[in-house]
VOLUMVEX-722251 format. One record per residue: x, y, z of N, C-alpha, C in turn; residue number from 0. Coordinates in steps of 0.2 Angstrom, whole numbers, plus 2048, in hexadecimal, padded with zeros to 3 digits. Atoms other than C-alpha are relative to their C-alpha. Example, Ala and Ser with C-alpha at 12.3 -4.5 7.8 and 13.67 -1.06 7.14 Angstrom:
% VOLUMVEX-722251
n_px: 804, n_py: 7FA, n_pz: 800, ca_px: 83E, ca_py: 7EA, ca_pz: 827, c_px: 804, c_py: 806, c_pz: 800, resi: 0
n_px: 7FC, n_py: 7FA, n_pz: 7FF, ca_px: 844, ca_py: 7FB, ca_pz: 824, c_px: 7FC, c_py: 805, c_pz: 803, resi: 1
END
This chain:
% VOLUMVEX-722251
n_px: 7FD, n_py: 807, n_pz: 800, ca_px: 6C8, ca_py: 882, ca_pz: 7B7, c_px: 800, c_py: 7FD, c_pz: 806, resi: 0
n_px: 800, n_py: 804, n_pz: 7FA, ca_px: 6C5, ca_py: 875, ca_pz: 7C4, c_px: 807, c_py: 7FD, c_pz: 801, resi: 1
n_px: 7FA, n_py: 804, n_pz: 7FE, ca_px: 6D3, ca_py: 86C, ca_pz: 7CD, c_px: 801, c_py: 7FA, c_pz: 7FD, resi: 2
n_px: 800, n_py: 807, n_pz: 803, ca_px: 6CE, ca_py: 85C, ca_pz: 7C5, c_px: 803, c_py: 801, c_pz: 7F9, resi: 3
n_px: 7FE, n_py: 7FF, n_pz: 807, ca_px: 6D2, ca_py: 863, ca_pz: 7B3, c_px: 807, c_py: 803, c_pz: 800, resi: 4
n_px: 7F9, n_py: 7FE, n_pz: 801, ca_px: 6E3, ca_py: 86A, ca_pz: 7B7, c_px: 805, c_py: 7FB, c_pz: 7FE, resi: 5
n_px: 7FB, n_py: 805, n_pz: 803, ca_px: 6F2, ca_py: 862, ca_pz: 7AF, c_px: 805, c_py: 7FF, c_pz: 806, resi: 6
n_px: 7FB, n_py: 801, n_pz: 7FB, ca_px: 6FE, ca_py: 85A, ca_pz: 7BB, c_px: 807, c_py: 803, c_pz: 7FE, resi: 7
n_px: 7FA, n_py: 7FD, n_pz: 802, ca_px: 70E, ca_py: 864, ca_pz: 7BC, c_px: 806, c_py: 7FA, c_pz: 7FF, resi: 8
n_px: 7FB, n_py: 805, n_pz: 801, ca_px: 71D, ca_py: 85A, ca_pz: 7B5, c_px: 807, c_py: 803, c_pz: 802, resi: 9
n_px: 7FA, n_py: 7FD, n_pz: 7FE, ca_px: 72D, ca_py: 85E, ca_pz: 7BD, c_px: 806, c_py: 7FB, c_pz: 7FE, resi: 10
n_px: 7FB, n_py: 804, n_pz: 802, ca_px: 73E, ca_py: 858, ca_pz: 7B7, c_px: 806, c_py: 804, c_pz: 7FD, resi: 11
n_px: 7FA, n_py: 7FC, n_pz: 803, ca_px: 74E, ca_py: 85D, ca_pz: 7AE, c_px: 7FF, c_py: 7FF, c_pz: 7F9, resi: 12
n_px: 7FF, n_py: 801, n_pz: 807, ca_px: 750, ca_py: 860, ca_pz: 79C, c_px: 806, c_py: 7FD, c_pz: 7FE, resi: 13
n_px: 7FA, n_py: 803, n_pz: 803, ca_px: 75D, ca_py: 858, ca_pz: 791, c_px: 806, c_py: 805, c_pz: 801, resi: 14
n_px: 7FB, n_py: 7FB, n_pz: 7FF, ca_px: 767, ca_py: 868, ca_pz: 791, c_px: 802, c_py: 801, c_pz: 807, resi: 15
n_px: 7FE, n_py: 7FF, n_pz: 7F9, ca_px: 767, ca_py: 86A, ca_pz: 7A4, c_px: 804, c_py: 7FA, c_pz: 802, resi: 16
n_px: 7FC, n_py: 806, n_pz: 7FF, ca_px: 76D, ca_py: 858, ca_pz: 7A5, c_px: 807, c_py: 800, c_pz: 7FD, resi: 17
n_px: 7F9, n_py: 800, n_pz: 803, ca_px: 77B, ca_py: 85B, ca_pz: 799, c_px: 804, c_py: 805, c_pz: 803, resi: 18
n_px: 7FC, n_py: 7FB, n_pz: 7FC, ca_px: 781, ca_py: 86B, ca_pz: 7A2, c_px: 802, c_py: 7FD, c_pz: 806, resi: 19
n_px: 7FD, n_py: 803, n_pz: 7FA, ca_px: 782, ca_py: 861, ca_pz: 7B2, c_px: 805, c_py: 7FB, c_pz: 7FF, resi: 20
n_px: 7FB, n_py: 805, n_pz: 801, ca_px: 78B, ca_py: 853, ca_pz: 7AA, c_px: 807, c_py: 803, c_pz: 7FE, resi: 21
n_px: 7FA, n_py: 7FC, n_pz: 802, ca_px: 798, ca_py: 860, ca_pz: 7A2, c_px: 803, c_py: 802, c_pz: 806, resi: 22
n_px: 7FE, n_py: 7FD, n_pz: 7FA, ca_px: 79A, ca_py: 868, ca_pz: 7B3, c_px: 804, c_py: 7FA, c_pz: 804, resi: 23
n_px: 7FD, n_py: 805, n_pz: 7FD, ca_px: 79D, ca_py: 857, ca_pz: 7BB, c_px: 807, c_py: 7FD, c_pz: 7FD, resi: 24
n_px: 7FA, n_py: 802, n_pz: 803, ca_px: 7AA, ca_py: 852, ca_pz: 7AE, c_px: 805, c_py: 805, c_pz: 801, resi: 25
n_px: 7FB, n_py: 7FB, n_pz: 7FE, ca_px: 7B3, ca_py: 862, ca_pz: 7B1, c_px: 803, c_py: 7FF, c_pz: 807, resi: 26
n_px: 7FE, n_py: 801, n_pz: 7F9, ca_px: 7B4, ca_py: 85F, ca_pz: 7C3, c_px: 804, c_py: 7FA, c_pz: 801, resi: 27
n_px: 7FC, n_py: 807, n_pz: 800, ca_px: 7BA, ca_py: 84D, ca_pz: 7C1, c_px: 807, c_py: 801, c_pz: 7FD, resi: 28
n_px: 7F9, n_py: 7FF, n_pz: 803, ca_px: 7C8, ca_py: 853, ca_pz: 7B5, c_px: 804, c_py: 804, c_pz: 805, resi: 29
n_px: 7FC, n_py: 7FC, n_pz: 7FB, ca_px: 7CE, ca_py: 85F, ca_pz: 7C3, c_px: 802, c_py: 7FC, c_pz: 806, resi: 30
n_px: 7FF, n_py: 803, n_pz: 7FA, ca_px: 7CC, ca_py: 854, ca_pz: 7D2, c_px: 804, c_py: 7F9, c_pz: 7FF, resi: 31
n_px: 7FD, n_py: 807, n_pz: 800, ca_px: 7D1, ca_py: 842, ca_pz: 7CC, c_px: 807, c_py: 800, c_pz: 7FF, resi: 32
n_px: 7F8, n_py: 801, n_pz: 800, ca_px: 7E3, ca_py: 845, ca_pz: 7C7, c_px: 803, c_py: 801, c_pz: 807, resi: 33
n_px: 7FD, n_py: 7FF, n_pz: 7F9, ca_px: 7E6, ca_py: 84C, ca_pz: 7D9, c_px: 7FF, c_py: 7FA, c_pz: 804, resi: 34
n_px: 802, n_py: 805, n_pz: 7FC, ca_px: 7DD, ca_py: 83E, ca_pz: 7E0, c_px: 805, c_py: 7FA, c_pz: 7FF, resi: 35
n_px: 7FC, n_py: 805, n_pz: 802, ca_px: 7E7, ca_py: 831, ca_pz: 7D7, c_px: 808, c_py: 801, c_pz: 802, resi: 36
n_px: 7FA, n_py: 7FE, n_pz: 7FE, ca_px: 7F7, ca_py: 83A, ca_pz: 7DB, c_px: 801, c_py: 7FF, c_pz: 808, resi: 37
n_px: 800, n_py: 801, n_pz: 7F9, ca_px: 7F3, ca_py: 839, ca_pz: 7EE, c_px: 800, c_py: 7F8, c_pz: 801, resi: 38
n_px: 800, n_py: 807, n_pz: 7FF, ca_px: 7EF, ca_py: 826, ca_pz: 7EC, c_px: 807, c_py: 7FD, c_pz: 7FF, resi: 39
n_px: 7F9, n_py: 803, n_pz: 801, ca_px: 801, ca_py: 823, ca_pz: 7E5, c_px: 804, c_py: 802, c_pz: 806, resi: 40
n_px: 7FD, n_py: 7FE, n_pz: 7FA, ca_px: 808, ca_py: 82D, ca_pz: 7F4, c_px: 7FF, c_py: 7FC, c_pz: 806, resi: 41
n_px: 802, n_py: 804, n_pz: 7FA, ca_px: 7FE, ca_py: 823, ca_pz: 800, c_px: 803, c_py: 7F9, c_pz: 800, resi: 42
n_px: 7FD, n_py: 807, n_pz: 800, ca_px: 804, ca_py: 813, ca_pz: 7FA, c_px: 808, c_py: 800, c_pz: 802, resi: 43
n_px: 7F9, n_py: 7FF, n_pz: 7FE, ca_px: 816, ca_py: 819, ca_pz: 7FC, c_px: 801, c_py: 800, c_pz: 807, resi: 44
n_px: 800, n_py: 800, n_pz: 7F8, ca_px: 813, ca_py: 81E, ca_pz: 80E, c_px: 7FE, c_py: 7FA, c_pz: 803, resi: 45
n_px: 802, n_py: 806, n_pz: 7FD, ca_px: 80A, ca_py: 80E, ca_pz: 811, c_px: 806, c_py: 7FB, c_pz: 800, resi: 46
n_px: 7FA, n_py: 805, n_pz: 800, ca_px: 819, ca_py: 804, ca_pz: 80B, c_px: 805, c_py: 802, c_pz: 805, resi: 47
n_px: 7FB, n_py: 7FE, n_pz: 7FB, ca_px: 825, ca_py: 80E, ca_pz: 816, c_px: 7FD, c_py: 7FE, c_pz: 807, resi: 48
n_px: 803, n_py: 802, n_pz: 7FA, ca_px: 819, ca_py: 80B, ca_pz: 825, c_px: 801, c_py: 7F8, c_pz: 801, resi: 49
n_px: 7FF, n_py: 807, n_pz: 800, ca_px: 819, ca_py: 7F8, ca_pz: 821, c_px: 807, c_py: 7FE, c_pz: 801, resi: 50
n_px: 7F9, n_py: 801, n_pz: 800, ca_px: 82C, ca_py: 7F8, ca_pz: 81F, c_px: 802, c_py: 801, c_pz: 807, resi: 51
n_px: 7FE, n_py: 7FF, n_pz: 7F9, ca_px: 82E, ca_py: 800, ca_pz: 830, c_px: 7FD, c_py: 7FB, c_pz: 805, resi: 52
n_px: 803, n_py: 805, n_pz: 7FC, ca_px: 822, ca_py: 7F4, ca_pz: 838, c_px: 804, c_py: 7F9, c_pz: 800, resi: 53
n_px: 7FC, n_py: 806, n_pz: 801, ca_px: 82B, ca_py: 7E5, ca_pz: 830, c_px: 807, c_py: 801, c_pz: 804, resi: 54
n_px: 7F9, n_py: 7FF, n_pz: 7FD, ca_px: 83C, ca_py: 7ED, ca_pz: 837, c_px: 7FF, c_py: 7FF, c_pz: 807, resi: 55
n_px: 801, n_py: 800, n_pz: 7F9, ca_px: 835, ca_py: 7EE, ca_pz: 848, c_px: 7FF, c_py: 7F8, c_pz: 802, resi: 56
n_px: 801, n_py: 807, n_pz: 7FF, ca_px: 830, ca_py: 7DB, ca_pz: 847, c_px: 807, c_py: 7FD, c_pz: 7FF, resi: 57
n_px: 7FA, n_py: 803, n_pz: 801, ca_px: 841, ca_py: 7D7, ca_pz: 841, c_px: 805, c_py: 801, c_pz: 806, resi: 58
n_px: 7FC, n_py: 7FE, n_pz: 7FA, ca_px: 849, ca_py: 7E0, ca_pz: 84F, c_px: 7FF, c_py: 7FC, c_pz: 806, resi: 59
n_px: 802, n_py: 805, n_pz: 7FB, ca_px: 83F, ca_py: 7D6, ca_pz: 85B, c_px: 802, c_py: 7F9, c_pz: 7FF, resi: 60
n_px: 7FE, n_py: 807, n_pz: 801, ca_px: 843, ca_py: 7C6, ca_pz: 853, c_px: 808, c_py: 800, c_pz: 801, resi: 61
n_px: 7F8, n_py: 801, n_pz: 7FF, ca_px: 856, ca_py: 7CA, ca_pz: 854, c_px: 801, c_py: 801, c_pz: 807, resi: 62
n_px: 7FF, n_py: 800, n_pz: 7F9, ca_px: 854, ca_py: 7CE, ca_pz: 866, c_px: 7FF, c_py: 7F9, c_pz: 803, resi: 63
n_px: 802, n_py: 807, n_pz: 7FD, ca_px: 84C, ca_py: 7BD, ca_pz: 86A, c_px: 805, c_py: 7FB, c_pz: 7FD, resi: 64
n_px: 7FC, n_py: 806, n_pz: 804, ca_px: 857, ca_py: 7B2, ca_pz: 85D, c_px: 807, c_py: 802, c_pz: 801, resi: 65
n_px: 7F9, n_py: 7FE, n_pz: 800, ca_px: 867, ca_py: 7BC, ca_pz: 85E, c_px: 803, c_py: 802, c_pz: 7F9, resi: 66
n_px: 7FE, n_py: 7FE, n_pz: 807, ca_px: 868, ca_py: 7C0, ca_pz: 84B, c_px: 7FA, c_py: 801, c_pz: 7FC, resi: 67
n_px: 806, n_py: 7FF, n_pz: 805, ca_px: 85D, ca_py: 7C6, ca_pz: 83D, c_px: 7FF, c_py: 7FA, c_pz: 7FC, resi: 68
n_px: 800, n_py: 806, n_pz: 805, ca_px: 856, ca_py: 7B9, ca_pz: 831, c_px: 804, c_py: 800, c_pz: 7FA, resi: 69
n_px: 7FC, n_py: 800, n_pz: 806, ca_px: 860, ca_py: 7B4, ca_pz: 823, c_px: 7FC, c_py: 801, c_pz: 7FA, resi: 70
n_px: 804, n_py: 7FF, n_pz: 806, ca_px: 85B, ca_py: 7B8, ca_pz: 811, c_px: 7FC, c_py: 7FB, c_pz: 7FE, resi: 71
n_px: 804, n_py: 806, n_pz: 802, ca_px: 856, ca_py: 7A6, ca_pz: 80E, c_px: 7FA, c_py: 800, c_pz: 805, resi: 72
n_px: 806, n_py: 800, n_pz: 7FC, ca_px: 84A, ca_py: 7A7, ca_pz: 81D, c_px: 7FB, c_py: 805, c_pz: 7FF, resi: 73
n_px: 804, n_py: 7FA, n_pz: 802, ca_px: 844, ca_py: 7B8, ca_pz: 818, c_px: 7FB, c_py: 802, c_pz: 805, resi: 74
n_px: 805, n_py: 7FD, n_pz: 7FB, ca_px: 835, ca_py: 7C1, ca_pz: 820, c_px: 7FC, c_py: 7FB, c_pz: 803, resi: 75
n_px: 804, n_py: 805, n_pz: 7FE, ca_px: 82C, ca_py: 7B1, ca_pz: 822, c_px: 802, c_py: 7FE, c_pz: 807, resi: 76
n_px: 7FD, n_py: 802, n_pz: 7F9, ca_px: 837, ca_py: 7AE, ca_pz: 832, c_px: 7FC, c_py: 804, c_pz: 805, resi: 77
n_px: 804, n_py: 7FC, n_pz: 7FB, ca_px: 82C, ca_py: 7BB, ca_pz: 83A, c_px: 7FA, c_py: 7FD, c_pz: 802, resi: 78
n_px: 806, n_py: 803, n_pz: 7FF, ca_px: 81D, ca_py: 7B1, ca_pz: 839, c_px: 800, c_py: 7F8, c_pz: 802, resi: 79
n_px: 7FE, n_py: 807, n_pz: 7FF, ca_px: 824, ca_py: 79F, ca_pz: 839, c_px: 807, c_py: 7FF, c_pz: 802, resi: 80
n_px: 7F9, n_py: 801, n_pz: 7FD, ca_px: 833, ca_py: 799, ca_pz: 843, c_px: 804, c_py: 7FD, c_pz: 7FB, resi: 81
n_px: 7FB, n_py: 803, n_pz: 804, ca_px: 842, ca_py: 795, ca_pz: 838, c_px: 803, c_py: 7FA, c_pz: 804, resi: 82
n_px: 7FE, n_py: 806, n_pz: 7FC, ca_px: 849, ca_py: 784, ca_pz: 83C, c_px: 806, c_py: 801, c_pz: 804, resi: 83
n_px: 7FA, n_py: 7FF, n_pz: 7FC, ca_px: 85A, ca_py: 78B, ca_pz: 843, c_px: 7FF, c_py: 805, c_pz: 805, resi: 84
n_px: 801, n_py: 7FB, n_pz: 7FB, ca_px: 852, ca_py: 798, ca_pz: 84E, c_px: 7FE, c_py: 7FD, c_pz: 807, resi: 85
n_px: 801, n_py: 803, n_pz: 7F9, ca_px: 853, ca_py: 791, ca_pz: 860, c_px: 7FC, c_py: 804, c_pz: 805, resi: 86
n_px: 804, n_py: 7FC, n_pz: 7FB, ca_px: 84C, ca_py: 79F, ca_pz: 86A, c_px: 7FB, c_py: 804, c_pz: 7FD, resi: 87
n_px: 805, n_py: 7FC, n_pz: 803, ca_px: 83F, ca_py: 7A5, ca_pz: 85E, c_px: 7FA, c_py: 800, c_pz: 804, resi: 88
n_px: 806, n_py: 7FF, n_pz: 7FB, ca_px: 830, ca_py: 7AC, ca_pz: 868, c_px: 7FA, c_py: 803, c_pz: 7FC, resi: 89
n_px: 805, n_py: 7FD, n_pz: 804, ca_px: 824, ca_py: 7B1, ca_pz: 85A, c_px: 7FA, c_py: 7FD, c_pz: 800, resi: 90
n_px: 7FE, n_py: 7FC, n_pz: 806, ca_px: 81B, ca_py: 7B3, ca_pz: 850, c_px: 800, c_py: 808, c_pz: 801, resi: 91
n_px: 7FE, n_py: 7F9, n_pz: 7FF, ca_px: 821, ca_py: 7C5, ca_pz: 84E, c_px: 7FB, c_py: 805, c_pz: 7FC, resi: 92
n_px: 805, n_py: 7FC, n_pz: 803, ca_px: 813, ca_py: 7CA, ca_pz: 843, c_px: 7F9, c_py: 7FC, c_pz: 801, resi: 93
n_px: 807, n_py: 804, n_pz: 7FF, ca_px: 800, ca_py: 7C6, ca_pz: 846, c_px: 7FE, c_py: 7FC, c_pz: 7FA, resi: 94
n_px: 802, n_py: 804, n_pz: 806, ca_px: 7FE, ca_py: 7C0, ca_pz: 834, c_px: 806, c_py: 7FF, c_pz: 7FC, resi: 95
n_px: 7FB, n_py: 801, n_pz: 804, ca_px: 808, ca_py: 7BB, ca_pz: 826, c_px: 803, c_py: 807, c_pz: 7FD, resi: 96
n_px: 7FD, n_py: 7FA, n_pz: 803, ca_px: 814, ca_py: 7C8, ca_pz: 81E, c_px: 7FC, c_py: 803, c_pz: 7FB, resi: 97
n_px: 804, n_py: 7FD, n_pz: 805, ca_px: 80A, ca_py: 7D4, ca_pz: 814, c_px: 803, c_py: 802, c_pz: 7FA, resi: 98
n_px: 7FD, n_py: 7FD, n_pz: 806, ca_px: 80D, ca_py: 7D9, ca_pz: 802, c_px: 800, c_py: 807, c_pz: 800, resi: 99
n_px: 7FF, n_py: 7F9, n_pz: 800, ca_px: 812, ca_py: 7EA, ca_pz: 7FE, c_px: 7F9, c_py: 803, c_pz: 7FD, resi: 100
n_px: 806, n_py: 7FD, n_pz: 802, ca_px: 804, ca_py: 7F7, ca_pz: 7F9, c_px: 7FE, c_py: 7FE, c_pz: 7F9, resi: 101
n_px: 801, n_py: 801, n_pz: 807, ca_px: 806, ca_py: 7F2, ca_pz: 7E7, c_px: 7FF, c_py: 7F8, c_pz: 7FF, resi: 102
n_px: 802, n_py: 807, n_pz: 800, ca_px: 803, ca_py: 7DF, ca_pz: 7EB, c_px: 806, c_py: 7FC, c_pz: 7FF, resi: 103
n_px: 7FA, n_py: 803, n_pz: 801, ca_px: 815, ca_py: 7DA, ca_pz: 7E9, c_px: 803, c_py: 7FE, c_pz: 807, resi: 104
n_px: 7FD, n_py: 802, n_pz: 7FA, ca_px: 81F, ca_py: 7D0, ca_pz: 7F6, c_px: 806, c_py: 805, c_pz: 802, resi: 105
n_px: 7FA, n_py: 7FD, n_pz: 7FE, ca_px: 82C, ca_py: 7DA, ca_pz: 800, c_px: 806, c_py: 7FC, c_pz: 7FF, resi: 106
n_px: 7FA, n_py: 804, n_pz: 800, ca_px: 83E, ca_py: 7D5, ca_pz: 7FD, c_px: 804, c_py: 801, c_pz: 806, resi: 107
n_px: 7FC, n_py: 800, n_pz: 7FA, ca_px: 849, ca_py: 7D1, ca_pz: 80B, c_px: 807, c_py: 7FE, c_pz: 7FF, resi: 108
n_px: 7F9, n_py: 802, n_pz: 800, ca_px: 85C, ca_py: 7D1, ca_pz: 80C, c_px: 803, c_py: 7FF, c_pz: 807, resi: 109
n_px: 7FE, n_py: 801, n_pz: 7F9, ca_px: 863, ca_py: 7CA, ca_pz: 81C, c_px: 807, c_py: 804, c_pz: 801, resi: 110
n_px: 7FA, n_py: 7FB, n_pz: 7FF, ca_px: 872, ca_py: 7D3, ca_pz: 824, c_px: 806, c_py: 7FD, c_pz: 7FC, resi: 111
n_px: 7FA, n_py: 801, n_pz: 804, ca_px: 881, ca_py: 7D4, ca_pz: 819, c_px: 806, c_py: 802, c_pz: 804, resi: 112
n_px: 7FA, n_py: 7FE, n_pz: 7FC, ca_px: 893, ca_py: 7D9, ca_pz: 81E, c_px: 7FF, c_py: 806, c_pz: 805, resi: 113
n_px: 801, n_py: 7FA, n_pz: 7FB, ca_px: 88D, ca_py: 7E9, ca_pz: 827, c_px: 7FB, c_py: 7FE, c_pz: 805, resi: 114
n_px: 804, n_py: 802, n_pz: 7FB, ca_px: 881, ca_py: 7E0, ca_pz: 831, c_px: 7F9, c_py: 802, c_pz: 800, resi: 115
n_px: 807, n_py: 7FD, n_pz: 801, ca_px: 871, ca_py: 7E8, ca_pz: 82A, c_px: 7FC, c_py: 7FC, c_pz: 7FB, resi: 116
n_px: 805, n_py: 804, n_pz: 805, ca_px: 862, ca_py: 7E0, ca_pz: 822, c_px: 7FD, c_py: 806, c_pz: 7FC, resi: 117
n_px: 803, n_py: 7FC, n_pz: 805, ca_px: 858, ca_py: 7E8, ca_pz: 814, c_px: 7F9, c_py: 7FD, c_pz: 7FF, resi: 118
n_px: 807, n_py: 801, n_pz: 802, ca_px: 845, ca_py: 7E8, ca_pz: 811, c_px: 7FF, c_py: 804, c_pz: 7FA, resi: 119
n_px: 800, n_py: 7FC, n_pz: 806, ca_px: 841, ca_py: 7EE, ca_pz: 800, c_px: 7F9, c_py: 7FE, c_pz: 7FC, resi: 120
n_px: 806, n_py: 800, n_pz: 804, ca_px: 831, ca_py: 7F2, ca_pz: 7F6, c_px: 802, c_py: 803, c_pz: 7F9, resi: 121
n_px: 7FE, n_py: 7FD, n_pz: 806, ca_px: 834, ca_py: 7F5, ca_pz: 7E3, c_px: 7FB, c_py: 805, c_pz: 7FD, resi: 122
n_px: 805, n_py: 7FB, n_pz: 802, ca_px: 825, ca_py: 801, ca_pz: 7E2, c_px: 7FB, c_py: 7FE, c_pz: 7FB, resi: 123
n_px: 806, n_py: 801, n_pz: 805, ca_px: 817, ca_py: 802, ca_pz: 7D5, c_px: 802, c_py: 7FC, c_pz: 7FB, resi: 124
n_px: 7FE, n_py: 804, n_pz: 806, ca_px: 821, ca_py: 7FA, ca_pz: 7C7, c_px: 802, c_py: 7F9, c_pz: 802, resi: 125
n_px: 7FE, n_py: 807, n_pz: 7FE, ca_px: 827, ca_py: 7EB, ca_pz: 7D1, c_px: 807, c_py: 7FF, c_pz: 7FE, resi: 126
n_px: 7F9, n_py: 801, n_pz: 802, ca_px: 839, ca_py: 7EE, ca_pz: 7CA, c_px: 805, c_py: 804, c_pz: 803, resi: 127
n_px: 7FB, n_py: 7FC, n_pz: 7FD, ca_px: 849, ca_py: 7F4, ca_pz: 7D1, c_px: 801, c_py: 806, c_pz: 7FD, resi: 128
n_px: 7FF, n_py: 7FA, n_pz: 802, ca_px: 84C, ca_py: 806, ca_pz: 7CF, c_px: 7F9, c_py: 804, c_pz: 7FF, resi: 129
n_px: 806, n_py: 7FD, n_pz: 802, ca_px: 83F, ca_py: 812, ca_pz: 7C8, c_px: 800, c_py: 807, c_pz: 804, resi: 130
n_px: 800, n_py: 7F9, n_pz: 7FD, ca_px: 839, ca_py: 824, ca_pz: 7CD, c_px: 7F8, c_py: 800, c_pz: 802, resi: 131
n_px: 807, n_py: 7FE, n_pz: 7FD, ca_px: 829, ca_py: 82B, ca_pz: 7D6, c_px: 7FE, c_py: 7FA, c_pz: 804, resi: 132
n_px: 803, n_py: 806, n_pz: 7FC, ca_px: 81E, ca_py: 81D, ca_pz: 7DC, c_px: 802, c_py: 7F9, c_pz: 7FE, resi: 133
n_px: 7FD, n_py: 807, n_pz: 803, ca_px: 828, ca_py: 810, ca_pz: 7D2, c_px: 807, c_py: 800, c_pz: 803, resi: 134
n_px: 7F9, n_py: 801, n_pz: 7FC, ca_px: 838, ca_py: 814, ca_pz: 7DD, c_px: 800, c_py: 7FB, c_pz: 805, resi: 135
n_px: 7FF, n_py: 805, n_pz: 7FB, ca_px: 83F, ca_py: 807, ca_pz: 7E8, c_px: 7FF, c_py: 804, c_pz: 807, resi: 136
n_px: 801, n_py: 7FE, n_pz: 7F9, ca_px: 83A, ca_py: 809, ca_pz: 7FB, c_px: 804, c_py: 7FB, c_pz: 804, resi: 137
n_px: 7FC, n_py: 805, n_pz: 7FC, ca_px: 847, ca_py: 802, ca_pz: 807, c_px: 800, c_py: 802, c_pz: 807, resi: 138
n_px: 800, n_py: 7FF, n_pz: 7F9, ca_px: 849, ca_py: 800, ca_pz: 819, c_px: 807, c_py: 804, c_pz: 802, resi: 139
n_px: 7F9, n_py: 7FC, n_pz: 7FE, ca_px: 85B, ca_py: 808, ca_pz: 818, c_px: 7FF, c_py: 807, c_pz: 7FE, resi: 140
n_px: 800, n_py: 7F8, n_pz: 802, ca_px: 854, ca_py: 819, ca_pz: 812, c_px: 7FF, c_py: 804, c_pz: 807, resi: 141
END
């Protein structure tokens, strides 16, 4: 037989081989994805703690300049825009506007109460007070 009459070889995968690969990929995904999503929830909680710590540092700097922490009414916006009654405000204390928590909800701020301490609060994944796991509240007082 001459080279011109040879049949070109066809390479590829059979349907059975493709189905076996798909089953293997499905099994791997069922083992890996639950762990991955669990890590994402933990990462959001850690990110919220880091953001709260950063906001606390900015509030402490604000208090050093102004002489007191912002009121609940002024809120965390006082870190980026001067409140009307802050005479020695030397900000902005944040390079940008106050960020939302990792779940896209605004942080809650309660100005100093009778004990002189403020609180920055994220309600977690569910956006409601209370909860467990990644839906638990995260507070600057923890």
